[in-house]
C-alpha positions in Angstrom: -16.1 120.9 17.7 -12.5 120.0 18.4 -11.4 116.8 16.8 -8.7 114.5 18.1 -6.0 113.4 15.8 -5.6 110.0 17.4 -6.6 107.0 15.4 -9.9 105.4 16.2 -9.7 101.9 17.8 -11.8 99.4 15.9 -12.3 95.7 16.4 -11.8 93.5 13.4 -11.7 89.9 12.3 -8.0 89.1 12.1 -8.1 87.4 8.7 -9.2 90.7 7.1 -5.8 92.2 8.1 -4.0 89.5 6.3 -3.3 87.2 9.3 -3.2 83.5 8.3 -5.8 82.3 10.8 -8.5 80.8 8.6 -9.4 77.2 8.8 -7.4 76.5 5.7 -4.4 78.4 6.9 -5.1 81.4 4.6 -6.4 84.9 5.1 -8.9 87.2 3.5 -7.0 90.5 3.5 -9.2 93.5 2.5 -7.0 96.2 1.0 -9.7 98.9 1.4 -9.7 98.1 5.1 -6.0 97.9 5.6 -4.8 100.6 3.1 -7.6 103.2 3.2 -9.4 102.9 6.5 -6.1 102.1 8.2 -5.1 105.7 7.8 -7.7 106.7 10.4 -8.4 103.5 12.3 -6.1 101.3 14.5 -7.1 97.7 14.8 -7.9 95.3 17.6 -7.8 92.0 15.7 -9.8 89.0 16.9 -9.9 85.5 15.6 -12.5 83.6 17.7 -11.6 80.2 16.5 -7.8 80.5 17.1 -8.1 82.4 20.3 -10.6 79.9 21.6 -7.9 77.2 21.1 -8.4 75.6 17.7 -5.4 74.9 15.5 -4.3 76.3 12.1 -5.3 74.6 9.8 -8.4 73.0 11.3 -11.6 71.2 10.4 -14.2 73.6 9.0 -17.3 74.4 11.0 -20.8 75.5 10.4 -23.9 76.5 12.3 -26.5 73.8 12.8 -30.1 73.7 14.1 -32.4 76.5 15.1 -31.4 79.8 13.3 -32.3 81.7 16.5 -29.9 79.7 18.7 -27.7 77.5 16.4 -24.9 75.2 17.5 -21.4 75.5 16.2 -20.3 72.1 14.9 -17.3 70.8 12.9 -18.6 69.5 9.5 -17.2 66.0 9.4 -16.6 65.0 13.0 -19.7 66.8 14.3 -17.8 68.1 17.4 -19.9 70.8 19.2 -17.8 73.9 20.1 -20.8 76.1 21.0 -20.4 76.2 24.8 -16.7 76.4 24.7 -16.8 79.3 22.2 -19.4 81.2 24.3 -17.3 80.7 27.5 -14.2 82.0 25.7 -16.2 84.9 24.2 -17.4 86.0 27.7 -13.8 86.6 28.8 -12.7 88.1 25.5 -15.6 90.6 25.5 -14.5 91.8 29.0 -11.0 92.5 27.7 -12.4 94.3 24.6 -14.5 96.5 26.9 -11.3 97.9 28.2 -10.1 98.9 24.7 -12.8 101.5 24.2 -13.6 100.3 20.7 -15.7 102.5 18.5 -16.9 99.8 16.1 -16.2 96.3 14.7 -15.7 94.9 11.2 -16.7 91.2 11.0 -15.8 88.6 8.4 -19.0 87.8 6.5 -20.5 84.3 6.3 -18.3 83.0 9.1 -20.0 80.7 11.6 -18.1 82.4 14.4 -17.9 86.0 13.1 -20.6 86.5 10.5 -22.8 89.4 11.5 -25.9 88.4 9.5 -27.2 86.0 6.9 -24.9 83.2 8.0 -25.9 79.8 6.7 -27.6 77.6 9.3 -28.0 73.9 8.3 -30.6 71.4 9.4 -30.1 67.7 9.9 -31.0 67.0 6.3 -28.1 69.2 5.1 -30.1 72.1 3.7 -29.4 75.6 4.8 -31.1 79.0 5.4 -29.2 82.3 5.5 -30.7 83.5 8.8 -27.9 82.9 11.3 -25.4 85.1 13.2 -21.9 83.9 14.1 -21.5 82.8 17.7 -18.9 85.4 18.6 -20.5 88.2 16.5 -23.8 87.6 18.2 -22.3 87.8 21.6 -20.3 90.9 20.7 -23.4 92.8 19.4 -25.4 91.8 22.5 -22.6 93.0 24.8 -22.0 96.3 22.9 -25.4 97.2 21.4 -24.4 100.8 20.6 -21.2 100.1 18.7 -21.3 100.4 14.9 -20.8 96.9 13.4 -20.5 95.9 9.8 -19.2 93.1 7.6 -16.4 93.2 5.0 -18.7 92.3 2.1 -21.3 94.9 2.9 -18.6 97.6 2.9 -18.6 97.3 -0.9 -22.0 99.0 -0.9 -21.3 102.7 -1.0 -24.4 103.6 1.1 -23.7 101.0 3.8 -20.1 102.0 3.9 -20.8 105.6 4.3 -23.4 104.9 7.0 -21.1 102.7 9.0 -18.1 105.0 8.9 -20.2 108.0 9.7 -21.5 106.2 12.8 -18.0 105.4 13.9 -16.9 109.0 13.7 -20.0 110.1 15.5 -19.4 107.6 18.3 -15.8 108.8 18.6 -17.0 112.4 19.0 -19.4 111.2 21.7 -16.5 109.4 23.5 -14.5 112.6 23.2 -17.3 114.7 24.7 -17.7 112.2 27.6 -14.0 112.2 28.5 -13.4 115.9 27.9 -16.5 117.3 29.4 -19.6 115.2 30.2 -21.6 118.2 31.4 -25.1 119.2 30.5 -23.7 122.3 28.7 -21.4 120.0 26.8 -24.3 117.7 25.9 -26.3 120.7 24.6 -23.3 121.8 22.6 -22.8 118.3 21.2 -26.4 118.2 20.1 -26.2 121.6 18.5 -23.2 120.4 16.4 -25.0 117.3 15.2 -28.5 118.7 14.6 -28.3 118.6 10.8 -26.5 115.3 10.7 -29.3 113.7 12.8 -31.9 115.4 10.6 -30.4 113.7 7.5 -31.1 110.4 9.1 -34.2 110.7 11.2 -36.2 113.9 11.9 -38.3 112.0 14.5 -35.2 111.2 16.5 -33.9 114.8 16.3 -37.0 116.0 18.1 -36.6 113.3 20.8 -32.9 114.1 21.3 -33.7 117.8 21.6 -36.1 117.0 24.5 -33.3 115.1 26.3 -31.1 118.2 26.1 -33.8 120.5 27.5 -32.5 122.2 30.7 -36.0 122.0 32.2 -36.1 118.2 31.8 -35.6 116.7 35.2 -33.3 113.7 34.8 -30.0 112.7 36.4 -27.1 113.6 34.1 -25.7 110.1 33.8 -29.1 108.7 32.7 -29.6 111.7 30.3 -26.3 110.9 28.6 -27.0 107.2 28.4 -30.4 107.8 26.9 -29.0 110.4 24.5 -26.3 108.2 23.0 -28.6 105.2 22.7 -31.1 107.3 20.8 -28.3 109.0 18.7 -26.9 105.7 17.6 -30.4 104.4 16.8 -31.0 107.5 14.7 -27.8 107.2 12.7 -28.6 103.6 11.7 -31.4 104.9 9.5 -30.3 105.5 5.9 -29.7 109.1 4.9 -31.8 108.9 1.8 -31.6 111.4 -1.1 -35.0 112.9 0.0 -33.8 113.4 3.6 -30.4 114.8 2.4 -32.2 117.2 0.0 -34.3 118.4 2.9 -31.2 119.3 4.9 -29.5 120.9 1.9 -32.5 123.1 1.3 -32.6 123.9 5.0 -29.0 125.1 4.8 -29.7 127.0 1.6 -32.4 128.9 3.4 -29.9 130.7 5.5 -28.6 132.4 2.4 -31.8 133.4 0.7 -31.3 137.1 1.4 -27.5 137.1 1.0 -27.0 135.6 -2.4 -27.6 137.1 -5.8 -30.4 135.8 -8.0 -27.9 134.0 -10.2 -26.2 132.4 -7.2 -29.5 131.2 -5.7 -30.5 129.8 -9.1 -27.2 127.9 -9.3 -27.6 126.5 -5.8 -31.2 125.4 -6.4 -30.1 123.6 -9.6 -27.2 121.9 -7.9 -29.5 120.6 -5.2 -32.0 119.4 -7.7 -29.4 117.6 -9.7 -28.4 115.7 -6.5 -32.0 114.9 -5.7 -32.4 113.4 -9.2 -29.3 111.3 -8.7 -27.2 113.0 -11.4 -24.4 114.3 -9.2 -23.1 113.0 -5.8 -23.8 114.7 -2.5 -20.3 116.1 -2.4 -21.2 118.6 -5.2 -24.0 120.6 -3.4 -22.1 120.2 -0.1 -19.0 121.8 -1.5 -21.0 124.7 -2.9 -22.8 125.2 0.5 -19.5 125.0 2.4 -18.2 127.8 0.1 -21.1 130.0 1.0 -20.7 129.2 4.7 -17.1 130.3 4.6 -17.9 133.5 2.7 -20.9 134.4 4.8 -19.6 133.3 8.2 -22.8 131.8 9.4 -22.0 130.7 13.0 -24.7 128.0 13.3 -23.7 126.4 10.0 -20.0 126.7 10.7 -20.3 124.3 13.7 -22.4 121.7 11.9 -20.8 118.3 11.7 -23.1 117.5 8.8 -20.9 119.5 6.4 -17.9 117.2 7.1 -18.8 114.3 9.3 -15.7 112.3 8.3 -12.4 113.0 6.4 -12.9 114.1 2.8 -10.1 111.8 1.7 -12.4 108.8 2.3 -14.7 110.2 -0.5 -17.8 108.7 1.1 -20.1 111.3 -0.4 -18.7 110.9 -3.9 -21.2 108.3 -5.1 -24.3 109.2 -7.1 
């Protein structure tokens, strides 16, 4: 599959880029985001509170009331900004829709931008971590397919890999739609991603295959819409060691008559070490890519699974 070299457009809470927009006039720059991810992503910064019209610095706010539909109140003066924030968000989301984003990184714990587990206070002053920031909730409702994550959760290697993998998958989908969009292109896209999908959800792989069947009578626009919705749902499932091992063994099966006994033994041991958590996924992947290059297996050569994101990100280097 042909990859574009253009940077991927990602929405982000502006404070994570080092912009001094927080309530106290400071920022929360994340060097991994700016210095590492910034090599492949370009940013669409958003600060809901400032763009909505609040000053810098400003009175701190928090979520209050029902965790399912909390209100956004200033802590001391108890001024309610919920309706104003939602009205602003409606217009901002329309402008973001034109930017063709492929994901969003939110500031964790923020009453406007927190994606999950934001504190929601009751009238007695006690809190439960069950809220979603006002803007973040509106964004995820408006763009349910886009990969979204919080800065804090990116410190978890598994969550980080899953999030970035979904971003690159969604970008490839966007490229397919803009470059082709045909049924043949959809079948080709699915063929490229079969093993990647298998590593997340075998059940979804079967369902996605049915959507690509030529005999399936369905208008192409609906077929594409159903496919990408199911694809992004599949990729949200964690690619566990057990599922990854299944894919690795599946790939190894293509070489069972082409390798020497010693080579097959080495490959089995390498996969077993990964399955036991003793080496990272990159180790068996590197060995399998070596055999793919040597043997020239066409089906495996096209598999996104073998390199779903830039190797420089080292997302498969954790054990």
